[in-house]
C-alpha positions in Angstrom: 93.9 105.7 99.9 92.8 103.6 97.1 95.7 102.6 94.7 96.7 100.2 92.0 99.8 98.6 92.7 102.3 96.7 90.6 104.1 94.2 92.8 106.9 91.8 91.8 108.4 89.5 94.5 111.6 87.6 93.7 112.6 84.9 96.2 116.6 84.8 96.0 119.0 82.1 96.6 116.5 79.2 95.8 117.9 78.2 92.5 117.0 79.1 88.9 113.3 78.3 89.1 111.1 80.3 91.5 107.8 78.8 90.5 107.1 76.9 93.6 107.5 80.1 95.6 105.6 82.2 93.3 102.7 79.6 93.8 102.8 80.1 97.4 102.5 84.0 96.9 99.7 83.5 94.4 97.7 81.3 96.8 97.8 84.0 99.5 96.8 86.9 96.9 94.0 84.7 95.5 92.8 84.3 99.0 92.7 87.9 99.7 89.4 90.0 98.9 91.7 92.5 96.8 91.1 92.6 93.0 94.6 91.1 91.6 95.7 90.2 88.1 99.0 88.3 87.5 101.2 89.2 84.6 104.4 87.8 83.4 106.6 89.8 85.7 104.4 90.4 88.7 100.9 91.2 89.7 98.7 94.3 89.7 96.6 94.7 92.8 93.8 97.1 93.5 92.7 98.4 96.9 93.4 100.4 100.0 97.1 101.1 100.3 97.1 99.7 103.9 95.3 96.6 102.8 97.9 96.0 99.9 100.8 96.5 102.4 99.3 93.9 104.8 99.0 91.4 101.9 102.7 92.0 100.9 103.9 91.4 104.5 101.7 88.2 104.4 103.6 87.1 101.3 106.8 87.8 102.9 106.1 86.1 106.0 105.0 82.8 103.9 108.2 83.0 102.0 110.1 83.0 105.4 108.1 80.1 106.5 109.1 77.9 103.6 112.8 78.8 104.1 113.4 81.7 101.7 116.2 83.8 103.4 116.3 86.6 101.0 113.6 88.3 99.0 113.6 91.2 96.4 110.5 93.4 96.0 109.8 96.0 93.3 106.7 98.0 93.9 105.0 100.8 92.2 101.8 102.6 93.2 99.5 104.9 91.3 96.4 106.7 92.7 93.9 109.1 91.6 92.1 111.8 93.8 90.0 113.5 91.1 88.0 110.3 90.3 87.6 106.6 91.1 89.6 104.4 88.7 90.1 100.7 88.5 92.7 98.7 86.8 90.0 97.9 84.0 89.4 101.5 83.8 93.0 102.3 83.2 93.3 99.7 80.4 90.1 101.0 78.7 91.5 104.5 78.5 94.5 103.2 76.2 93.0 100.3 74.3 
């Protein structure tokens, strides 16, 4: 199932700045073949739901490797079955 996901991953217990950990996550997302756009509070990702879930698991595994003991995730998914729709299509419809 093709979806557009809104993902926010927050490493917890690592101090007030999470930038070094977000950079680790960003590197994994950038290396994936999925279309992704980072925004101020997370990342939009477009692709098959199973591929996005595997990518999220890879991000969590990397955080574990660098010593993060607790991670807070928020995820929202949208899909359309009546037509193909990309992230860019969704923005065009409202801009």
